[in-house]
C-alpha positions, 0 to 999 in steps of 0.5 A: 934544888935537885939533890946532887948524886954522889958517885957510887961507893961500893966496898971491896967486900960488896964487889966480891959479894956481887961477883960471887952472887952473880956466878952462883945465880948464873950456874957457874957454881952449881948447887952443892958444889964447893966454892974455891978455897978462900986463898984462891978466891982472895987471889982471884979478886985481889983482896985480903982474906978478911975482905973475902970473908965479909963477902962470904958471910953476907952470902951465908946470911942470905942463905946462898951458901953454907959452910961445912966445918973443915970442908969449906963453903958450898952452894945451897940448893934453892929447895932449902928455902922454907917456902917452895914453888914449882919451877917456871915452865912457861911464859904464863908462869912468868906472868903469874910470878909478876902478878904475885910480886906486884901483890906482895912487893908493893905492900912490902915497899910501903912498910919499908918506907915506914920502918926502914933503918939506916943499915937497911936503907944503905943496903938498898942504896948499895944495890942501886949504886951497882945498877947505876954503874952497870947502866953507865956501862950499858949492862943489866945486872940481874944479881944487883936487881934482885938484891935491891928488891930483897933488901926492900923486903928486909927493910919492911921488917917482916920475915914473911915478905923476905922469905917469900922473895927468897923462895922465888929467887930462881923464878924472879931471876927468869923474869929479870933475865928475859926483861934484861934481854929486852932492855939490851935490845932497846938500848941505853934509854931503856936501861936509864928508864929502869934505873930511874924507876929504881931510883924513884923507889929508893928515894921514896923509901929514904924520905919515908913517903910510904904511898909514893914508895908503894906506887913507884914499886907497882909502876916499876913491876907493871912496866917491867911485866908489860915491857917483857910481854909487849903486845899483851898479857896472856889470857890466864882464865880457866877454861871450862 
């Protein structure tokens, strides 16, 4: 018997968090810029200040923003991550990023299936729910997509996986943005296929099927890379 899927249930704080995260990722709030005041943001989103503060606290915990006492909240520079990578300059860099992600995220997903707790599983599901809502509206949400992958590294309970993915946030965003544009060109079926890929990963982690989880993540990342590059991968062999 197939499982009956529940409708996505995101809290108000989750919705505010994802909206703010998207604005920061898209550059609407540049690095080191002060965010609008809590009163302004609470009124804009139509939520109470306690709800807004929950969203801001999650952004602080993830290292997306930082606070200055008496001054407010500011966007944190990507370079503040403990691991640094050169900026993405070419399509070859995007392909290299996919190679690295396939290497580390497949292993992290296997560990996540073995080690995940109820809270970390809920975080993965929250991101998946947001992607499901976006797919229903024929949209692609890079912020929710990244949150999904980052939540899996958290569930692996190994800070090195999480730190590496955090440090690659801007690099991963470039690939996700390009991939999302290709999906939007291909239409609703392509978006639904990607949602199914993410759902397969989540369900394998939920059911603690480690080998399946690892295989689904590998397939998803390889499909994503191949959809983006279309006719074939670039030749990255060094020339003598």
